Every structure is written in structure tokens, then in C-alpha cells.
NUKOL-240211 format. One line per field, with one value per atom (N, C-alpha, C): residue number from 0; residue in three letters; atom name; x, y, z. Coordinates in Angstrom, 1 decimal. Each point is the difference from the previous one (the first is absolute). Layout:
# residues N
k <- [NUM,...]
r <- [ALA,...]
a <- [CA,...]
X <- [X,...]
Y <- [Y,...]
Z <- [Z,...]
END
This chain:
# residues 84
k <- [0,0,0,1,1,1,2,2,2,3,3,3,4,4,4,5,5,5,6,6,6,7,7,7,8,8,8,9,9,9,10,10,10,11,11,11,12,12,12,13,13,13,14,14,14,15,15,15,16,16,16,17,17,17,18,18,18,19,19,19,20,20,20,21,21,21,22,22,22,23,23,23,24,24,24,25,25,25,26,26,26,27,27,27,28,28,28,29,29,29,30,30,30,31,31,31,32,32,32,33,33,33,34,34,34,35,35,35,36,36,36,37,37,37,38,38,38,39,39,39,40,40,40,41,41,41,42,42,42,43,43,43,44,44,44,45,45,45,46,46,46,47,47,47,48,48,48,49,49,49,50,50,50,51,51,51,52,52,52,53,53,53,54,54,54,55,55,55,56,56,56,57,57,57,58,58,58,59,59,59,60,60,60,61,61,61,62,62,62,63,63,63,64,64,64,65,65,65,66,66,66,67,67,67,68,68,68,69,69,69,70,70,70,71,71,71,72,72,72,73,73,73,74,74,74,75,75,75,76,76,76,77,77,77,78,78,78,79,79,79,80,80,80,81,81,81,82,82,82,83,83,83]
r <- [MET,MET,MET,THR,THR,THR,GLU,GLU,GLU,ARG,ARG,ARG,ILE,ILE,ILE,THR,THR,THR,GLU,GLU,GLU,PHE,PHE,PHE,LEU,LEU,LEU,LEU,LEU,LEU,GLU,GLU,GLU,LYS,LYS,LYS,TYR,TYR,TYR,LEU,LEU,LEU,SER,SER,SER,ASP,ASP,ASP,GLY,GLY,GLY,CYS,CYS,CYS,SER,SER,SER,LYS,LYS,LYS,ALA,ALA,ALA,GLU,GLU,GLU,MET,MET,MET,LYS,LYS,LYS,ARG,ARG,ARG,VAL,VAL,VAL,GLU,GLU,GLU,GLU,GLU,GLU,TYR,TYR,TYR,VAL,VAL,VAL,ASN,ASN,ASN,THR,THR,THR,VAL,VAL,VAL,GLU,GLU,GLU,GLY,GLY,GLY,LYS,LYS,LYS,LEU,LEU,LEU,HIS,HIS,HIS,LEU,LEU,LEU,ASP,ASP,ASP,GLU,GLU,GLU,TYR,TYR,TYR,LEU,LEU,LEU,ASP,ASP,ASP,LYS,LYS,LYS,VAL,VAL,VAL,TRP,TRP,TRP,GLU,GLU,GLU,ALA,ALA,ALA,ALA,ALA,ALA,SER,SER,SER,LYS,LYS,LYS,GLU,GLU,GLU,GLN,GLN,GLN,VAL,VAL,VAL,ASP,ASP,ASP,GLU,GLU,GLU,ASP,ASP,ASP,VAL,VAL,VAL,LEU,LEU,LEU,GLU,GLU,GLU,ASP,ASP,ASP,CYS,CYS,CYS,ARG,ARG,ARG,GLY,GLY,GLY,LEU,LEU,LEU,PHE,PHE,PHE,LEU,LEU,LEU,MET,MET,MET,GLU,GLU,GLU,VAL,VAL,VAL,ALA,ALA,ALA,LYS,LYS,LYS,GLU,GLU,GLU,ASN,ASN,ASN,HIS,HIS,HIS,PHE,PHE,PHE,GLU,GLU,GLU,GLU,GLU,GLU,ARG,ARG,ARG,ASN,ASN,ASN,GLY,GLY,GLY,ARG,ARG,ARG,LYS,LYS,LYS]
a <- [N,CA,C,N,CA,C,N,CA,C,N,CA,C,N,CA,C,N,CA,C,N,CA,C,N,CA,C,N,CA,C,N,CA,C,N,CA,C,N,CA,C,N,CA,C,N,CA,C,N,CA,C,N,CA,C,N,CA,C,N,CA,C,N,CA,C,N,CA,C,N,CA,C,N,CA,C,N,CA,C,N,CA,C,N,CA,C,N,CA,C,N,CA,C,N,CA,C,N,CA,C,N,CA,C,N,CA,C,N,CA,C,N,CA,C,N,CA,C,N,CA,C,N,CA,C,N,CA,C,N,CA,C,N,CA,C,N,CA,C,N,CA,C,N,CA,C,N,CA,C,N,CA,C,N,CA,C,N,CA,C,N,CA,C,N,CA,C,N,CA,C,N,CA,C,N,CA,C,N,CA,C,N,CA,C,N,CA,C,N,CA,C,N,CA,C,N,CA,C,N,CA,C,N,CA,C,N,CA,C,N,CA,C,N,CA,C,N,CA,C,N,CA,C,N,CA,C,N,CA,C,N,CA,C,N,CA,C,N,CA,C,N,CA,C,N,CA,C,N,CA,C,N,CA,C,N,CA,C,N,CA,C,N,CA,C,N,CA,C,N,CA,C,N,CA,C,N,CA,C,N,CA,C,N,CA,C,N,CA,C,N,CA,C]
X <- [-6.9,0.6,-0.4,1.2,-0.3,-0.7,-0.9,-1.2,0.6,0.4,-0.2,0.2,1.0,-0.2,-0.2,-0.5,-0.4,1.5,0.5,0.9,-0.2,-1.0,0.4,0.2,-0.4,0.4,1.3,1.4,1.0,1.2,-1.0,0.4,0.0,-0.6,-0.2,1.1,0.8,0.2,1.8,-0.1,1.3,0.3,-1.0,0.3,-0.2,-0.3,0.3,-1.3,-1.1,-1.0,-1.6,0.8,-0.9,-0.1,-1.0,0.0,0.4,0.3,1.0,-0.8,-1.1,-1.3,0.3,0.3,0.3,0.9,1.0,1.7,-0.3,-0.4,0.2,-0.9,-1.1,-0.4,0.9,0.3,0.8,1.5,0.4,1.6,-0.5,-1.2,0.0,-0.1,-1.1,-0.2,1.0,1.0,1.3,1.2,-0.6,1.3,-0.9,-1.1,-0.5,0.7,0.2,-0.1,-0.8,-1.6,-0.4,-0.1,0.2,0.4,0.7,1.6,1.1,0.0,-0.6,-0.9,0.1,-1.7,-0.7,0.4,1.3,0.7,0.9,0.7,1.0,-0.7,-1.1,-0.7,-0.3,-0.7,-0.8,1.8,0.8,1.6,-0.2,0.3,0.5,-1.1,-1.6,-1.3,0.4,0.3,0.5,1.5,0.9,1.2,-0.7,-0.2,-0.5,-0.8,-0.7,-0.7,0.3,1.2,1.2,0.4,0.9,0.9,-1.0,-1.0,-0.5,-0.6,0.5,-0.6,1.3,-0.5,1.3,-0.3,1.3,-0.9,1.6,-0.3,1.3,0.7,0.5,2.0,-0.8,-1.0,-0.8,-0.3,-1.2,-1.5,1.8,0.6,1.5,0.6,0.3,0.4,-0.8,-1.0,-1.2,-0.7,0.6,-0.7,2.1,1.1,1.1,0.0,-0.6,-0.3,-1.3,-1.1,-1.0,1.4,0.1,1.1,0.9,0.4,1.1,-0.5,-1.2,-0.3,-0.3,-0.4,-0.6,0.9,1.2,0.9,0.4,0.0,0.0,-0.3,-1.8,-1.0,0.9,0.0,-0.1,1.1,1.0,1.4,-0.2,-1.6,0.3,-1.4,-0.5,-1.3,1.2,1.1,0.9,0.8,0.6,0.5,-1.0,-1.2,-0.7,-0.8,0.1,-0.6,0.7,1.0,1.3,0.8,-0.2,0.2,2.0,0.3,1.3,1.4]
Y <- [5.6,-1.6,-0.3,-1.2,-0.8,-1.3,0.3,-1.4,-1.9,-0.3,-1.7,-0.9,-0.9,-0.5,-1.5,-0.8,-1.5,-0.5,-1.5,-1.2,-0.5,0.3,-0.7,0.9,1.6,0.9,0.3,-0.3,0.2,-1.6,-0.8,-1.5,-0.1,1.3,0.1,0.8,1.0,0.7,-0.5,-0.7,-0.8,-0.5,-1.5,-0.1,0.6,1.7,0.8,-0.1,-0.8,0.3,1.3,0.7,0.7,1.2,0.9,0.9,1.2,1.2,1.2,1.0,-0.8,0.7,-0.3,-1.6,-0.6,0.3,0.1,0.4,1.1,1.1,0.7,0.4,-0.2,-0.5,-1.0,-1.3,-0.4,0.8,0.6,0.8,0.8,1.2,0.9,-0.3,-1.5,-0.8,-0.1,-0.9,-0.7,1.2,1.4,0.8,1.3,-0.9,0.2,-0.7,0.8,-1.2,-1.5,0.9,-1.7,-0.9,0.5,-0.5,-1.5,0.7,0.2,-2.0,0.0,-0.2,-1.4,0.3,-1.0,-0.6,0.5,-0.7,-1.0,0.5,-1.3,-0.7,-0.3,-0.6,-1.2,0.2,-0.5,-0.9,0.6,-0.8,-0.9,0.3,-1.3,-0.9,0.0,-0.6,-0.9,0.2,-0.8,-0.7,0.6,-0.8,-1.5,1.2,-1.5,-1.0,-0.1,-0.9,-0.4,0.4,-0.8,-0.9,0.9,-1.1,-1.3,-0.1,-0.7,-1.8,0.7,-1.0,-0.5,-1.4,-0.7,0.7,0.9,1.3,-0.6,-0.7,-0.2,1.2,0.1,1.0,0.6,0.3,0.9,0.6,-0.4,1.3,0.4,-0.4,1.0,1.1,-0.9,1.4,0.7,-0.1,1.4,1.0,-1.2,1.2,1.2,-0.8,0.2,1.5,0.1,0.5,1.7,-0.6,1.1,0.9,-0.9,0.2,1.9,-0.5,0.9,0.6,-0.3,1.3,1.3,-0.9,1.1,0.9,-0.3,0.4,1.3,-0.5,0.7,1.4,-0.7,1.2,1.6,-0.9,0.4,0.6,-0.6,1.6,1.2,-0.6,0.9,0.8,-0.3,1.4,1.1,-0.9,0.7,0.9,-0.5,0.9,1.3,-0.2,1.1,0.7,0.0,0.7,-0.1,0.4,1.0,-1.0,-1.4,-0.4,-1.0,0.5,-0.8,0.9]
Z <- [-17.9,0.5,-1.3,-0.1,-1.0,0.1,-0.6,-0.1,0.6,0.4,0.0,-0.9,-0.6,-1.3,0.4,-0.4,0.2,-0.1,0.4,-0.5,-0.7,-1.0,-0.9,-0.8,-0.1,-1.1,0.0,1.4,0.6,-0.7,-0.3,-0.5,-2.0,0.3,-1.6,-0.5,0.9,-0.1,-0.2,1.5,0.1,-1.5,-0.5,-1.1,-1.7,0.0,-1.1,-1.0,1.0,-0.9,-0.3,0.9,0.7,-1.6,-0.3,-0.5,0.3,-0.7,0.0,1.5,-0.3,0.8,1.6,-0.2,1.4,0.1,-0.6,-0.1,1.4,-0.7,1.1,0.6,0.7,1.1,1.4,-0.9,1.1,0.4,-0.9,0.1,1.4,-0.9,1.3,1.4,0.0,1.3,0.9,-1.0,0.5,0.2,-0.1,1.0,0.8,0.8,0.5,1.4,1.3,1.1,0.0,0.1,0.2,-1.0,-1.2,-1.9,0.8,0.0,0.2,1.2,1.2,1.0,-0.4,-0.9,-0.5,-1.0,-0.7,-0.9,0.3,1.5,0.0,1.3,0.3,0.9,-1.0,-1.5,-0.9,-0.3,-0.4,-0.1,1.0,0.8,1.2,0.2,0.0,-0.1,-1.2,-1.0,-1.2,0.3,0.4,0.2,1.5,1.3,0.4,-0.4,-1.3,-0.4,-0.8,-0.7,-0.9,0.5,1.2,0.8,0.9,-0.1,1.0,-1.4,-0.9,-1.5,-0.6,-0.4,-0.3,-1.4,-0.4,-1.6,-0.7,-1.6,-1.0,-0.6,-0.2,-0.3,-1.1,-1.0,-0.9,1.4,0.2,1.2,1.1,0.5,0.9,-1.2,-0.8,-1.5,-0.2,-0.1,-0.1,0.3,2.1,1.7,0.0,-0.6,0.5,-1.5,-1.2,-1.2,0.5,0.8,0.3,1.0,1.1,0.5,0.3,-1.4,-0.3,-0.8,-0.7,-1.0,1.3,1.0,1.8,-0.2,0.3,0.8,-1.5,-1.1,-1.3,-0.1,0.7,-0.4,1.2,1.3,1.6,-1.0,0.0,-0.9,-0.7,-0.9,-0.6,0.4,1.1,0.3,1.6,0.2,0.9,-1.3,-0.5,-1.1,0.0,-0.8,-0.7,1.0,1.6,0.8,0.7,-0.3,0.6,0.9,0.3,1.3,0.1,-1.4,0.0,-0.3]
END
């Protein structure tokens, strides 16, 4: 079983701030059912927090960029694992 990673590491991964070793850990983790659920919960929590605040356009654009990166990574994972 893969070790559950922290939200800090998820945030670091989504902002492309991970080392290669950290990136490998996160990718292995989010390829598990538990990891995918954890990532989805984390992204929901971030989105909910952002939607409750008055957020300027630059922050919204950053969030949009993170979301699009996540979609691209998910597509890459699925292609790499023969799911597409």
C-alpha cells in the first residue's frame, strides 16, 4: 500500500515545485484509488475556499492554470497506464 501524502506535498506537486523523487511519490500515490480520492478532496477544498473569498483575477487565473495542469497530468496518467 502506498503511503498517504500530505496536502502540502500535493500543493507543491500541483505548482511544479517537487523534486524528481517527490514527483515520483505523488504520481505513484495519485495512481491509487485512495490517492485519487485524496487529490479530488484536496482540489474541492481549495476550490470551495477560493469561491468563498473575493479573489482577484490573477489568483483565479493561477487556480485555472493549476486545474488545467491537473487535467493534463490525469490524461497523461491514464494514457501511460493504458486507460485511454
